[in-house]
N, CA and C atoms as a LAMMPS dump frame, in Angstrom:
ITEM: TIMESTEP
0
ITEM: NUMBER OF ATOMS
546
ITEM: BOX BOUNDS ff ff ff
-5.0000000000000000e+02 5.0000000000000000e+02
-5.0000000000000000e+02 5.0000000000000000e+02
-5.0000000000000000e+02 5.0000000000000000e+02
ITEM: ATOMS id mol type element x y z
1 1 1 N 120.464 -275.512 -2.194
2 1 2 C 119.039 -275.269 -2.077
3 1 3 C 118.224 -276.235 -2.934
4 2 1 N 118.825 -276.862 -3.956
5 2 2 C 118.112 -277.805 -4.787
6 2 3 C 118.626 -279.227 -4.602
7 3 1 N 119.407 -279.466 -3.541
8 3 2 C 119.877 -280.812 -3.245
9 3 3 C 121.135 -281.224 -3.981
10 4 1 N 121.878 -280.274 -4.542
11 4 2 C 123.128 -280.59 -5.235
12 4 3 C 124.284 -280.019 -4.425
13 5 1 N 125.229 -280.882 -4.044
14 5 2 C 126.425 -280.438 -3.348
15 5 3 C 127.507 -280.229 -4.401
16 6 1 N 127.851 -278.977 -4.661
17 6 2 C 128.792 -278.657 -5.735
18 6 3 C 130.185 -279.227 -5.49
19 7 1 N 130.508 -279.547 -4.247
20 7 2 C 131.827 -280.099 -3.934
21 7 3 C 131.948 -281.566 -4.335
22 8 1 N 130.828 -282.291 -4.401
23 8 2 C 130.946 -283.723 -4.683
24 8 3 C 129.971 -284.249 -5.746
25 9 1 N 128.888 -283.52 -6.035
26 9 2 C 127.873 -284.004 -6.976
27 9 3 C 128.089 -283.431 -8.377
28 10 1 N 127.681 -284.221 -9.354
29 10 2 C 127.643 -283.699 -10.711
30 10 3 C 126.459 -282.748 -10.822
31 11 1 N 126.613 -281.708 -11.581
32 11 2 C 125.554 -280.724 -11.748
33 11 3 C 124.684 -281.164 -12.925
34 12 1 N 123.378 -281.364 -12.688
35 12 2 C 122.513 -281.788 -13.803
36 12 3 C 122.328 -280.639 -14.797
37 13 1 N 122.658 -280.907 -16.061
38 13 2 C 122.525 -279.909 -17.111
39 13 3 C 121.661 -280.506 -18.217
40 14 1 N 120.643 -279.773 -18.621
41 14 2 C 119.754 -280.226 -19.681
42 14 3 C 119.784 -279.175 -20.793
43 15 1 N 120.1 -279.589 -22.033
44 15 2 C 120.108 -278.603 -23.128
45 15 3 C 118.719 -278.006 -23.335
46 16 1 N 118.694 -276.791 -23.794
47 16 2 C 117.424 -276.111 -24.069
48 16 3 C 117.048 -276.278 -25.535
49 17 1 N 116.022 -275.608 -25.952
50 17 2 C 115.344 -275.833 -27.229
51 17 3 C 116.168 -275.469 -28.46
52 18 1 N 117.076 -276.329 -28.849
53 18 2 C 117.815 -276.155 -30.101
54 18 3 C 117.229 -277.098 -31.128
55 19 1 N 115.991 -276.823 -31.55
56 19 2 C 115.302 -277.725 -32.458
57 19 3 C 115.855 -277.677 -33.875
58 20 1 N 116.32 -276.532 -34.297
59 20 2 C 116.746 -276.363 -35.689
60 20 3 C 118.231 -276.064 -35.76
61 21 1 N 119.035 -276.909 -35.165
62 21 2 C 120.459 -276.652 -35.066
63 21 3 C 121.204 -277.363 -36.185
64 22 1 N 121.689 -276.599 -37.138
65 22 2 C 122.565 -277.12 -38.181
66 22 3 C 121.883 -277.973 -39.216
67 23 1 N 122.644 -278.305 -40.238
68 23 2 C 122.167 -279.25 -41.223
69 23 3 C 121.794 -278.669 -42.568
70 24 1 N 121.524 -277.359 -42.668
71 24 2 C 121.207 -276.773 -43.963
72 24 3 C 122.531 -276.365 -44.6
73 25 1 N 122.94 -277.131 -45.603
74 25 2 C 124.238 -276.894 -46.243
75 25 3 C 124.205 -275.587 -47.023
76 26 1 N 125.224 -274.765 -46.787
77 26 2 C 125.35 -273.483 -47.475
78 26 3 C 126.781 -273.311 -47.964
79 27 1 N 126.977 -272.27 -48.753
80 27 2 C 128.346 -271.882 -49.072
81 27 3 C 128.753 -270.781 -48.092
82 28 1 N 129.905 -270.162 -48.302
83 28 2 C 130.381 -269.15 -47.356
84 28 3 C 129.565 -267.863 -47.423
85 29 1 N 128.641 -267.782 -48.392
86 29 2 C 127.735 -266.642 -48.481
87 29 3 C 126.413 -266.911 -47.789
88 30 1 N 126.245 -268.104 -47.243
89 30 2 C 124.97 -268.472 -46.624
90 30 3 C 123.947 -268.929 -47.638
91 31 1 N 124.318 -269.008 -48.911
92 31 2 C 123.385 -269.406 -49.973
93 31 3 C 123.166 -270.917 -49.924
94 32 1 N 121.909 -271.325 -50.03
95 32 2 C 121.552 -272.743 -50.037
96 32 3 C 121.398 -273.214 -51.478
97 33 1 N 120.945 -274.431 -51.664
98 33 2 C 120.69 -274.958 -52.996
99 33 3 C 119.38 -274.46 -53.592
100 34 1 N 118.623 -273.673 -52.835
101 34 2 C 117.359 -273.1 -53.319
102 34 3 C 117.6 -271.628 -53.62
103 35 1 N 117.273 -271.225 -54.824
104 35 2 C 117.536 -269.859 -55.252
105 35 3 C 116.913 -268.846 -54.29
106 36 1 N 117.701 -267.856 -53.904
107 36 2 C 117.297 -266.743 -53.033
108 36 3 C 116.965 -267.163 -51.61
109 37 1 N 117.373 -268.358 -51.178
110 37 2 C 117.176 -268.779 -49.797
111 37 3 C 118.543 -268.855 -49.126
112 38 1 N 118.673 -268.138 -48.022
113 38 2 C 119.925 -268.097 -47.282
114 38 3 C 119.711 -268.687 -45.896
115 39 1 N 120.716 -269.359 -45.358
116 39 2 C 120.666 -269.925 -44.001
117 39 3 C 121.916 -269.473 -43.268
118 40 1 N 121.709 -268.835 -42.128
119 40 2 C 122.821 -268.254 -41.377
120 40 3 C 122.683 -268.638 -39.91
121 41 1 N 123.794 -268.774 -39.234
122 41 2 C 123.791 -269.05 -37.8
123 41 3 C 123.606 -270.526 -37.52
124 42 1 N 122.859 -270.851 -36.473
125 42 2 C 122.743 -272.237 -36.031
126 42 3 C 122.083 -273.152 -37.048
127 43 1 N 121.258 -272.616 -37.923
128 43 2 C 120.59 -273.47 -38.907
129 43 3 C 121.508 -273.769 -40.094
130 44 1 N 122.529 -272.962 -40.303
131 44 2 C 123.411 -273.125 -41.449
132 44 3 C 124.576 -274.055 -41.163
133 45 1 N 125.07 -274.681 -42.224
134 45 2 C 126.254 -275.54 -42.153
135 45 3 C 127.189 -275.075 -43.254
136 46 1 N 128.077 -274.129 -42.925
137 46 2 C 128.938 -273.511 -43.925
138 46 3 C 130.239 -274.268 -44.133
139 47 1 N 130.683 -274.987 -43.119
140 47 2 C 131.965 -275.672 -43.209
141 47 3 C 133.142 -274.773 -42.869
142 48 1 N 132.899 -273.523 -42.501
143 48 2 C 134.001 -272.619 -42.179
144 48 3 C 134.827 -273.108 -40.987
145 49 1 N 134.21 -273.854 -40.083
146 49 2 C 134.93 -274.381 -38.917
147 49 3 C 135.379 -275.817 -39.128
148 50 1 N 135.234 -276.332 -40.323
149 50 2 C 135.651 -277.7 -40.598
150 50 3 C 134.502 -278.675 -40.44
151 51 1 N 134.805 -279.944 -40.65
152 51 2 C 133.779 -280.987 -40.687
153 51 3 C 133.224 -281.344 -39.318
154 52 1 N 133.868 -280.903 -38.245
155 52 2 C 133.403 -281.302 -36.918
156 52 3 C 132.29 -280.415 -36.369
157 53 1 N 131.806 -279.444 -37.149
158 53 2 C 130.767 -278.541 -36.659
159 53 3 C 129.543 -278.637 -37.553
160 54 1 N 128.478 -279.261 -37.048
161 54 2 C 127.23 -279.334 -37.828
162 54 3 C 126.623 -277.949 -37.954
163 55 1 N 126.47 -277.275 -36.823
164 55 2 C 125.871 -275.945 -36.842
165 55 3 C 126.964 -274.89 -36.936
166 56 1 N 126.617 -273.784 -37.526
167 56 2 C 127.551 -272.674 -37.673
168 56 3 C 127.167 -271.617 -36.655
169 57 1 N 127.554 -271.851 -35.402
170 57 2 C 127.016 -270.998 -34.351
171 57 3 C 128.046 -270.124 -33.652
172 58 1 N 129.219 -269.954 -34.22
173 58 2 C 130.146 -269.035 -33.581
174 58 3 C 129.766 -267.609 -33.953
175 59 1 N 130.055 -266.698 -33.062
176 59 2 C 129.723 -265.295 -33.307
177 59 3 C 130.484 -264.764 -34.514
178 60 1 N 131.763 -265.103 -34.613
179 60 2 C 132.562 -264.628 -35.733
180 60 3 C 131.999 -265.137 -37.058
181 61 1 N 131.65 -266.421 -37.094
182 61 2 C 131.092 -266.977 -38.328
183 61 3 C 129.759 -266.331 -38.664
184 62 1 N 128.929 -266.098 -37.67
185 62 2 C 127.633 -265.461 -37.922
186 62 3 C 127.825 -264.079 -38.548
187 63 1 N 128.79 -263.33 -38.065
188 63 2 C 129.056 -262 -38.621
189 63 3 C 129.593 -262.08 -40.045
190 64 1 N 130.539 -262.986 -40.274
191 64 2 C 131.145 -263.118 -41.604
192 64 3 C 130.116 -263.581 -42.623
193 65 1 N 129.376 -264.643 -42.296
194 65 2 C 128.413 -265.186 -43.255
195 65 3 C 127.267 -264.199 -43.479
196 66 1 N 126.822 -263.504 -42.439
197 66 2 C 125.756 -262.509 -42.606
198 66 3 C 126.211 -261.397 -43.551
199 67 1 N 127.426 -260.901 -43.361
200 67 2 C 127.944 -259.85 -44.248
201 67 3 C 128.071 -260.374 -45.672
202 68 1 N 128.57 -261.6 -45.81
203 68 2 C 128.684 -262.2 -47.147
204 68 3 C 127.313 -262.353 -47.8
205 69 1 N 126.31 -262.768 -47.019
206 69 2 C 124.961 -262.987 -47.557
207 69 3 C 124.356 -261.681 -48.06
208 70 1 N 124.537 -260.614 -47.311
209 70 2 C 124.015 -259.313 -47.736
210 70 3 C 124.67 -258.907 -49.049
211 71 1 N 125.987 -259.008 -49.104
212 71 2 C 126.723 -258.638 -50.319
213 71 3 C 126.295 -259.525 -51.496
214 72 1 N 126.222 -260.815 -51.256
215 72 2 C 125.87 -261.774 -52.316
216 72 3 C 124.461 -261.517 -52.844
217 73 1 N 123.492 -261.338 -51.944
218 73 2 C 122.107 -261.121 -52.384
219 73 3 C 121.955 -259.773 -53.084
220 74 1 N 122.671 -258.762 -52.607
221 74 2 C 122.613 -257.439 -53.254
222 74 3 C 123.196 -257.519 -54.669
223 75 1 N 124.325 -258.213 -54.822
224 75 2 C 124.942 -258.351 -56.145
225 75 3 C 124.041 -259.133 -57.093
226 76 1 N 123.396 -260.161 -56.577
227 76 2 C 122.488 -260.963 -57.42
228 76 3 C 121.28 -260.134 -57.844
229 77 1 N 120.751 -259.319 -56.924
230 77 2 C 119.592 -258.481 -57.258
231 77 3 C 119.947 -257.479 -58.347
232 78 1 N 121.184 -256.992 -58.344
233 78 2 C 121.615 -256.029 -59.357
234 78 3 C 121.713 -256.683 -60.727
235 79 1 N 121.89 -258.004 -60.752
236 79 2 C 122.029 -258.735 -62.009
237 79 3 C 120.701 -259.242 -62.566
238 80 1 N 119.559 -258.884 -61.927
239 80 2 C 118.255 -259.37 -62.377
240 80 3 C 117.995 -258.925 -63.812
241 81 1 N 117.427 -259.801 -64.596
242 81 2 C 117.106 -259.5 -65.99
243 81 3 C 116.122 -258.339 -66.051
244 82 1 N 116.523 -257.222 -66.63
245 82 2 C 115.684 -256.018 -66.644
246 82 3 C 114.449 -256.156 -67.512
247 83 1 N 114.344 -257.203 -68.339
248 83 2 C 113.127 -257.381 -69.145
249 83 3 C 111.904 -257.597 -68.267
250 84 1 N 112.081 -258.066 -67.018
251 84 2 C 110.961 -258.342 -66.124
252 84 3 C 110.654 -257.161 -65.201
253 85 1 N 111.335 -256.053 -65.426
254 85 2 C 111.159 -254.907 -64.534
255 85 3 C 110.346 -253.814 -65.206
256 86 1 N 109.66 -253.04 -64.412
257 86 2 C 108.879 -251.91 -64.924
258 86 3 C 109.756 -250.68 -65.114
259 87 1 N 109.131 -249.56 -65.449
260 87 2 C 109.884 -248.33 -65.72
261 87 3 C 110.681 -247.859 -64.517
262 88 1 N 110.171 -248.054 -63.322
263 88 2 C 110.876 -247.585 -62.133
264 88 3 C 111.92 -248.598 -61.646
265 89 1 N 112.129 -249.674 -62.383
266 89 2 C 113.126 -250.655 -61.975
267 89 3 C 112.617 -251.621 -60.921
268 90 1 N 111.301 -251.728 -60.769
269 90 2 C 110.728 -252.653 -59.79
270 90 3 C 109.886 -253.687 -60.517
271 91 1 N 109.801 -254.865 -59.944
272 91 2 C 108.962 -255.905 -60.539
273 91 3 C 107.506 -255.449 -60.517
274 92 1 N 106.789 -255.744 -61.565
275 92 2 C 105.382 -255.395 -61.651
276 92 3 C 104.555 -256.515 -61.02
277 93 1 N 103.865 -256.203 -59.939
278 93 2 C 103.055 -257.179 -59.222
279 93 3 C 101.632 -256.656 -59.153
280 94 1 N 100.676 -257.513 -59.517
281 94 2 C 99.276 -257.097 -59.456
282 94 3 C 98.844 -256.915 -58.001
283 95 1 N 97.841 -256.051 -57.782
284 95 2 C 97.301 -255.855 -56.438
285 95 3 C 96.723 -257.157 -55.914
286 96 1 N 96.846 -257.364 -54.62
287 96 2 C 96.356 -258.573 -53.956
288 96 3 C 94.836 -258.58 -53.935
289 97 1 N 94.252 -259.737 -54.208
290 97 2 C 92.818 -259.906 -54.111
291 97 3 C 92.539 -261 -53.084
292 98 1 N 91.784 -260.664 -52.055
293 98 2 C 91.477 -261.636 -51
294 98 3 C 90.33 -262.561 -51.383
295 99 1 N 89.717 -262.343 -52.537
296 99 2 C 88.618 -263.205 -52.974
297 99 3 C 87.46 -263.15 -51.997
298 100 1 N 86.969 -264.317 -51.583
299 100 2 C 85.841 -264.391 -50.651
300 100 3 C 86.276 -264.449 -49.191
301 101 1 N 87.57 -264.325 -48.924
302 101 2 C 88.067 -264.413 -47.545
303 101 3 C 87.488 -263.285 -46.698
304 102 1 N 87.23 -263.594 -45.435
305 102 2 C 86.648 -262.638 -44.503
306 102 3 C 87.698 -262.185 -43.508
307 103 1 N 87.405 -261.09 -42.801
308 103 2 C 88.288 -260.679 -41.715
309 103 3 C 88.286 -261.776 -40.656
310 104 1 N 89.448 -262.059 -40.088
311 104 2 C 89.499 -263.119 -39.064
312 104 3 C 88.686 -262.719 -37.841
313 105 1 N 87.69 -263.537 -37.519
314 105 2 C 86.847 -263.242 -36.362
315 105 3 C 87.256 -264.06 -35.151
316 106 1 N 88.105 -265.008 -35.347
317 106 2 C 88.517 -265.89 -34.26
318 106 3 C 90.038 -265.91 -34.135
319 107 1 N 90.636 -264.739 -34.012
320 107 2 C 92.098 -264.642 -33.904
321 107 3 C 92.622 -265.413 -32.697
322 108 1 N 91.796 -265.624 -31.696
323 108 2 C 92.201 -266.376 -30.509
324 108 3 C 92.587 -267.805 -30.875
325 109 1 N 91.984 -268.345 -31.944
326 109 2 C 92.327 -269.693 -32.4
327 109 3 C 93.801 -269.75 -32.804
328 110 1 N 94.262 -268.729 -33.495
329 110 2 C 95.663 -268.671 -33.916
330 110 3 C 96.569 -268.672 -32.686
331 111 1 N 96.279 -267.827 -31.719
332 111 2 C 97.122 -267.727 -30.523
333 111 3 C 97.072 -269.006 -29.69
334 112 1 N 95.912 -269.603 -29.596
335 112 2 C 95.785 -270.853 -28.836
336 112 3 C 96.623 -271.957 -29.476
337 113 1 N 96.528 -272.102 -30.797
338 113 2 C 97.297 -273.136 -31.484
339 113 3 C 98.796 -272.888 -31.369
340 114 1 N 99.189 -271.651 -31.457
341 114 2 C 100.585 -271.257 -31.307
342 114 3 C 101.095 -271.725 -29.936
343 115 1 N 100.336 -271.409 -28.893
344 115 2 C 100.722 -271.788 -27.53
345 115 3 C 100.714 -273.309 -27.351
346 116 1 N 99.726 -273.979 -27.935
347 116 2 C 99.653 -275.432 -27.8
348 116 3 C 100.855 -276.113 -28.453
349 117 1 N 101.254 -275.652 -29.621
350 117 2 C 102.425 -276.232 -30.285
351 117 3 C 103.658 -276.048 -29.412
352 118 1 N 103.843 -274.844 -28.902
353 118 2 C 104.995 -274.564 -28.043
354 118 3 C 105.02 -275.512 -26.851
355 119 1 N 103.862 -275.702 -26.225
356 119 2 C 103.796 -276.549 -25.031
357 119 3 C 104.02 -278.022 -25.348
358 120 1 N 103.365 -278.581 -26.377
359 120 2 C 103.548 -280.016 -26.6
360 120 3 C 104.91 -280.327 -27.213
361 121 1 N 105.493 -279.379 -27.937
362 121 2 C 106.859 -279.616 -28.424
363 121 3 C 107.822 -279.687 -27.241
364 122 1 N 107.633 -278.823 -26.274
365 122 2 C 108.487 -278.821 -25.087
366 122 3 C 108.265 -280.095 -24.267
367 123 1 N 107.01 -280.466 -24.078
368 123 2 C 106.688 -281.61 -23.219
369 123 3 C 106.912 -282.963 -23.886
370 124 1 N 106.605 -283.085 -25.177
371 124 2 C 106.62 -284.387 -25.847
372 124 3 C 107.795 -284.598 -26.799
373 125 1 N 108.387 -283.524 -27.287
374 125 2 C 109.399 -283.661 -28.334
375 125 3 C 110.719 -283.013 -27.899
376 126 1 N 110.954 -282.976 -26.616
377 126 2 C 112.187 -282.395 -26.099
378 126 3 C 113.363 -283.334 -26.272
379 127 1 N 114.389 -283.11 -25.513
380 127 2 C 115.606 -283.909 -25.608
381 127 3 C 115.328 -285.364 -25.254
382 128 1 N 114.568 -285.6 -24.178
383 128 2 C 114.203 -286.966 -23.784
384 128 3 C 112.851 -287.268 -24.418
385 129 1 N 112.836 -288.295 -25.297
386 129 2 C 111.63 -288.582 -26.08
387 129 3 C 111.233 -290.048 -25.937
388 130 1 N 109.944 -290.304 -26.1
389 130 2 C 109.465 -291.68 -26.214
390 130 3 C 108.582 -291.752 -27.453
391 131 1 N 108.457 -292.948 -28.01
392 131 2 C 107.592 -293.093 -29.187
393 131 3 C 106.158 -292.703 -28.867
394 132 1 N 105.702 -293.043 -27.675
395 132 2 C 104.322 -292.719 -27.282
396 132 3 C 104.096 -291.2 -27.296
397 133 1 N 105.034 -290.451 -26.72
398 133 2 C 104.884 -288.992 -26.703
399 133 3 C 105.014 -288.401 -28.107
400 134 1 N 105.905 -288.955 -28.905
401 134 2 C 106.053 -288.461 -30.278
402 134 3 C 104.787 -288.708 -31.092
403 135 1 N 104.179 -289.872 -30.917
404 135 2 C 102.929 -290.163 -31.633
405 135 3 C 101.801 -289.247 -31.168
406 136 1 N 101.772 -288.95 -29.884
407 136 2 C 100.774 -288.01 -29.352
408 136 3 C 100.983 -286.625 -29.979
409 137 1 N 102.236 -286.208 -30.065
410 137 2 C 102.554 -284.914 -30.678
411 137 3 C 102.183 -284.923 -32.154
412 138 1 N 102.447 -286.032 -32.848
413 138 2 C 102.111 -286.128 -34.276
414 138 3 C 100.6 -285.999 -34.485
415 139 1 N 99.836 -286.647 -33.622
416 139 2 C 98.375 -286.548 -33.722
417 139 3 C 97.915 -285.102 -33.532
418 140 1 N 98.475 -284.424 -32.531
419 140 2 C 98.082 -283.038 -32.262
420 140 3 C 98.463 -282.118 -33.413
421 141 1 N 99.679 -282.293 -33.957
422 141 2 C 100.1 -281.381 -35.028
423 141 3 C 99.295 -281.634 -36.292
424 142 1 N 98.884 -282.874 -36.523
425 142 2 C 98.026 -283.16 -37.679
426 142 3 C 96.698 -282.408 -37.561
427 143 1 N 96.099 -282.445 -36.372
428 143 2 C 94.83 -281.74 -36.152
429 143 3 C 95 -280.22 -36.289
430 144 1 N 96.061 -279.712 -35.711
431 144 2 C 96.301 -278.265 -35.768
432 144 3 C 96.544 -277.824 -37.207
433 145 1 N 97.285 -278.618 -37.976
434 145 2 C 97.526 -278.247 -39.367
435 145 3 C 96.233 -278.251 -40.182
436 146 1 N 95.305 -279.155 -39.864
437 146 2 C 94.002 -279.127 -40.535
438 146 3 C 93.264 -277.838 -40.212
439 147 1 N 93.291 -277.428 -38.941
440 147 2 C 92.643 -276.179 -38.537
441 147 3 C 93.278 -274.984 -39.244
442 148 1 N 94.595 -274.98 -39.308
443 148 2 C 95.306 -273.878 -39.97
444 148 3 C 94.922 -273.815 -41.439
445 149 1 N 94.84 -274.961 -42.092
446 149 2 C 94.487 -275.017 -43.518
447 149 3 C 93.097 -274.423 -43.753
448 150 1 N 92.143 -274.8 -42.916
449 150 2 C 90.793 -274.244 -43.045
450 150 3 C 90.802 -272.736 -42.807
451 151 1 N 91.484 -272.323 -41.763
452 151 2 C 91.558 -270.908 -41.413
453 151 3 C 92.224 -270.128 -42.545
454 152 1 N 93.28 -270.69 -43.103
455 152 2 C 94.064 -270.034 -44.154
456 152 3 C 93.211 -269.696 -45.374
457 153 1 N 92.318 -270.599 -45.772
458 153 2 C 91.522 -270.389 -46.984
459 153 3 C 90.223 -269.64 -46.742
460 154 1 N 89.821 -269.453 -45.486
461 154 2 C 88.543 -268.801 -45.204
462 154 3 C 88.657 -267.379 -44.678
463 155 1 N 89.843 -267.004 -44.218
464 155 2 C 89.993 -265.681 -43.615
465 155 3 C 91.145 -264.929 -44.274
466 156 1 N 91.116 -263.626 -44.154
467 156 2 C 92.196 -262.801 -44.679
468 156 3 C 93.474 -263.151 -43.918
469 157 1 N 94.523 -263.328 -44.651
470 157 2 C 95.789 -263.79 -44.074
471 157 3 C 96.443 -262.682 -43.262
472 158 1 N 96.928 -263.058 -42.079
473 158 2 C 97.666 -262.14 -41.216
474 158 3 C 99.072 -262.687 -41.031
475 159 1 N 99.977 -261.837 -40.582
476 159 2 C 101.351 -262.299 -40.345
477 159 3 C 101.374 -263.339 -39.225
478 160 1 N 100.476 -263.209 -38.238
479 160 2 C 100.418 -264.207 -37.161
480 160 3 C 99.994 -265.572 -37.685
481 161 1 N 99.057 -265.596 -38.623
482 161 2 C 98.625 -266.862 -39.211
483 161 3 C 99.762 -267.497 -40.011
484 162 1 N 100.474 -266.684 -40.778
485 162 2 C 101.603 -267.211 -41.548
486 162 3 C 102.683 -267.763 -40.623
487 163 1 N 102.956 -267.053 -39.543
488 163 2 C 103.96 -267.541 -38.591
489 163 3 C 103.498 -268.838 -37.94
490 164 1 N 102.218 -268.927 -37.59
491 164 2 C 101.681 -270.163 -37.013
492 164 3 C 101.832 -271.315 -38.001
493 165 1 N 101.514 -271.06 -39.265
494 165 2 C 101.643 -272.109 -40.282
495 165 3 C 103.098 -272.57 -40.397
496 166 1 N 104.034 -271.632 -40.365
497 166 2 C 105.449 -271.979 -40.433
498 166 3 C 105.892 -272.763 -39.2
499 167 1 N 105.451 -272.337 -38.026
500 167 2 C 105.791 -273.038 -36.782
501 167 3 C 105.244 -274.463 -36.821
502 168 1 N 104.023 -274.618 -37.291
503 168 2 C 103.414 -275.953 -37.369
504 168 3 C 104.157 -276.842 -38.366
505 169 1 N 104.6 -276.271 -39.468
506 169 2 C 105.357 -277.046 -40.459
507 169 3 C 106.675 -277.526 -39.875
508 170 1 N 107.391 -276.645 -39.196
509 170 2 C 108.663 -277.03 -38.575
510 170 3 C 108.422 -278.083 -37.496
511 171 1 N 107.399 -277.898 -36.68
512 171 2 C 107.084 -278.885 -35.628
513 171 3 C 106.781 -280.241 -36.254
514 172 1 N 106 -280.251 -37.315
515 172 2 C 105.659 -281.5 -37.997
516 172 3 C 106.912 -282.197 -38.517
517 173 1 N 107.808 -281.45 -39.127
518 173 2 C 109.042 -282.037 -39.649
519 173 3 C 109.913 -282.601 -38.53
520 174 1 N 110.015 -281.869 -37.436
521 174 2 C 110.823 -282.341 -36.305
522 174 3 C 110.244 -283.635 -35.749
523 175 1 N 108.938 -283.674 -35.577
524 175 2 C 108.276 -284.883 -35.032
525 175 3 C 108.486 -286.064 -35.968
526 176 1 N 108.253 -285.855 -37.257
527 176 2 C 108.418 -286.951 -38.229
528 176 3 C 109.839 -287.5 -38.239
529 177 1 N 110.808 -286.621 -38.205
530 177 2 C 112.202 -287.061 -38.227
531 177 3 C 112.569 -287.746 -36.911
532 178 1 N 112.037 -287.27 -35.8
533 178 2 C 112.306 -287.907 -34.501
534 178 3 C 111.731 -289.313 -34.472
535 179 1 N 110.572 -289.494 -35.071
536 179 2 C 109.962 -290.838 -35.116
537 179 3 C 110.774 -291.789 -36.003
538 180 1 N 111.426 -291.265 -37.019
539 180 2 C 112.218 -292.115 -37.914
540 180 3 C 113.572 -292.473 -37.312
541 181 1 N 114.032 -291.643 -36.384
542 181 2 C 115.355 -291.872 -35.786
543 181 3 C 115.232 -292.872 -34.643
544 182 1 N 115.898 -293.969 -34.754
545 182 2 C 115.825 -295.002 -33.711
546 182 3 C 117.146 -295.107 -32.979
């Protein structure tokens, strides 16, 4: 129905969006070189499968490293210096002050930028790339990050805004690294 004869033609296969596959070096607990930051699954590189696997994406490894990470982080939390803890055994944190920030009146901006990043990453920064498309994507992400920065300091922070900021940061890093790779 799509013009491919399975008896004689090769089947066209295109990988899907594995933008963050492997490369964050961890130990067998999923612990990275940054305190209290763990990387598990496709983003982690544990070495449990040997040197030929950049990403740690087997189901068995994901289960083992996830269990190890929970145990490791729980044990580390139990070892926290009690001098920094309050009477109930919890860290003392002052109440949040939003300062002059206002309620977000233009939440649609967040959703629009979120959708735009998703679309141009798919269209311009996919598996098949050109410098022209990467530069176009870089220009767009620069503008979007400026908008996010303004929004971040002027409105009360929402989880959607934080996620958008994180998505934009990852997109920016992917674009920059793709432009450097020749």
